[in-house]
C-alpha positions in Angstrom: 133.8 148.7 -107.9 137.4 148.0 -107.1 138.7 144.5 -106.8 141.9 143.5 -105.0 143.3 140.7 -103.0 144.7 137.2 -103.5 145.6 136.2 -107.1 144.2 132.7 -107.3 147.2 131.5 -109.5 149.6 132.7 -106.8 147.8 131.1 -103.9 149.8 128.3 -102.4 148.0 125.1 -101.8 144.4 126.3 -101.1 142.4 123.7 -99.3 139.4 124.3 -101.5 138.6 126.9 -104.2 134.9 127.6 -104.5 133.8 130.0 -107.2 130.4 131.6 -107.3 128.8 134.7 -108.8 126.6 137.2 -107.0 123.4 138.0 -109.0 120.6 140.5 -108.5 120.4 140.0 -104.7 122.7 139.7 -101.8 121.2 137.4 -99.2 121.6 137.7 -95.4 120.5 135.7 -92.4 117.5 137.5 -90.7 119.6 138.2 -87.6 121.9 140.5 -89.6 119.1 142.7 -91.2 118.8 145.1 -88.2 122.5 145.9 -88.3 122.4 146.4 -92.1 119.4 148.7 -91.8 121.3 150.8 -89.2 124.6 150.8 -91.3 126.3 148.9 -88.4 127.2 146.1 -90.9 128.8 147.3 -94.2 130.8 144.1 -95.0 129.9 140.5 -95.6 132.4 137.6 -95.8 131.5 134.8 -98.1 133.4 131.5 -98.5 135.3 131.2 -101.8 135.8 133.6 -104.7 132.5 135.5 -105.2 132.3 137.7 -108.2 129.5 140.2 -108.3 127.8 140.4 -111.7 126.6 144.0 -111.0 127.3 147.0 -108.8 123.7 147.5 -107.5 122.0 144.6 -105.8 118.8 144.0 -103.7 119.1 143.2 -100.0 117.3 139.9 -99.3 116.5 137.8 -96.3 114.1 134.9 -96.0 112.3 135.7 -99.3 111.9 139.4 -98.5 113.6 142.3 -100.2 114.5 145.2 -97.9 116.1 147.7 -100.3 119.0 148.3 -102.6 122.8 148.3 -101.9 125.8 149.2 -103.9 128.9 146.9 -103.9 131.7 149.3 -103.1 134.7 146.9 -102.9 135.6 143.3 -103.3 138.6 141.7 -101.7 139.7 138.0 -101.8 141.9 136.8 -98.9 142.5 133.7 -96.8 140.2 132.9 -93.9 143.2 133.1 -91.6 143.9 136.6 -92.7 140.6 138.2 -91.8 141.4 141.1 -89.4 139.8 143.3 -86.8 138.8 146.0 -89.3 136.9 143.5 -91.3 135.2 142.1 -88.2 134.2 145.6 -87.1 132.7 146.5 -90.5 130.9 143.1 -90.5 129.2 144.0 -87.2 131.3 141.8 -84.9 133.2 142.6 -81.7 136.4 141.1 -82.9 138.0 138.8 -85.5 137.6 135.7 -83.4 133.9 136.3 -83.1 133.7 136.8 -86.9 135.6 133.6 -87.5 133.4 131.6 -85.1 130.3 132.9 -86.8 131.7 131.9 -90.2 132.6 128.4 -88.9 129.0 128.0 -87.8 127.8 129.0 -91.3 130.6 127.1 -93.2 131.5 124.2 -90.9 134.2 122.7 -93.2 136.0 126.1 -93.8 139.8 125.8 -93.2 142.4 128.5 -92.4 143.9 128.5 -95.9 140.6 128.6 -97.7 139.8 131.7 -99.8 137.0 134.1 -98.7 135.6 137.1 -100.4 135.0 140.3 -98.4 132.2 142.3 -100.0 132.0 145.9 -98.8 128.6 147.5 -99.5 126.6 150.6 -98.9 122.8 150.7 -98.4 121.5 153.1 -101.1 117.8 152.9 -100.5 115.5 151.1 -98.0 111.9 150.3 -98.9 109.1 151.5 -96.7 108.5 147.9 -95.8 110.0 144.6 -97.0 108.6 143.3 -100.3 108.2 139.6 -101.2 110.9 138.4 -103.6 108.5 136.9 -106.1 106.8 140.3 -106.6 110.1 141.8 -107.9 111.1 138.7 -109.9 108.5 136.2 -110.9 105.5 138.6 -111.0 107.2 141.9 -111.9 106.6 141.7 -115.7 102.8 141.0 -115.2 102.5 143.8 -112.6 104.4 146.2 -114.8 102.0 145.6 -117.7 99.1 146.1 -115.3 100.6 149.4 -114.0 101.1 150.6 -117.6 97.5 149.6 -118.6 96.1 151.4 -115.5 98.3 154.5 -115.9 99.7 154.1 -112.4 103.0 155.8 -113.2 103.5 159.5 -112.3 106.3 160.4 -114.7 107.8 159.5 -118.1 110.7 157.9 -116.2 108.4 155.6 -114.2 106.6 154.7 -117.4 109.9 153.9 -119.1 111.0 151.7 -116.1 107.7 149.8 -116.2 108.1 149.3 -120.0 111.6 147.9 -119.4 110.3 145.5 -116.7 107.4 144.4 -119.0 110.0 143.7 -121.7 111.9 141.4 -119.4 114.5 143.6 -117.5 114.7 143.2 -113.8 113.6 145.9 -111.4 117.1 147.3 -110.6 118.2 147.4 -114.3 114.9 149.0 -115.4 115.2 151.6 -112.6 118.8 152.5 -113.6 118.0 152.7 -117.3 115.0 155.0 -116.6 116.8 157.1 -114.0 114.1 156.4 -111.4 114.8 155.2 -107.8 114.1 151.5 -107.4 111.9 152.2 -104.4 109.6 154.3 -106.4 109.3 151.5 -109.1 108.6 149.1 -106.3 105.8 151.3 -105.0 104.1 151.4 -108.4 104.4 147.6 -108.6 102.8 147.3 -105.2 100.0 149.6 -106.3 99.4 147.4 -109.4 99.3 144.3 -107.1 96.3 145.9 -105.3 94.4 146.1 -108.6 95.4 142.5 -109.3 94.1 141.4 -106.0 90.8 143.4 -106.4 90.2 141.7 -109.8 90.3 138.2 -108.4 
């Protein structure tokens, strides 16, 4: 993941410097999901300096996870310096349309404020959206149930489930075991059926 752009120490008189990190998910408004799923939106602009904590993230909207994306590039610039290329990759018809949309999301953003342009690539889409709590709050319990029921089809899947049961998140566990995250999600969904049946 390359990072380039404005050096915060050299920025002259920024209006506001907001610093945030990007965790296991990258969250979008529901209206943007169709463009993401069609690869018509491969960039997102966020107010402030946003530092991804990982290369692979889950695509989230309104509590649902749609798949996995890879952060390909991170660029920090000023709001006033957003350009047509950025707008096009973000799924807008022009830079003014992009800026108007950002002003609706961040009403107090100013021209000299820093923004982070995150370029991403969808790596895998799930067969259907999955509730966030299934992959975070309930993943460990479902992984233990999947292991106990022998729901895995390979040693890699068993290893991924063991990592989740031990506290790793779904993406990290999938990477460590060399198994697509979508396949691990399918196993967890299968385990959820057994969980529901036992109630």
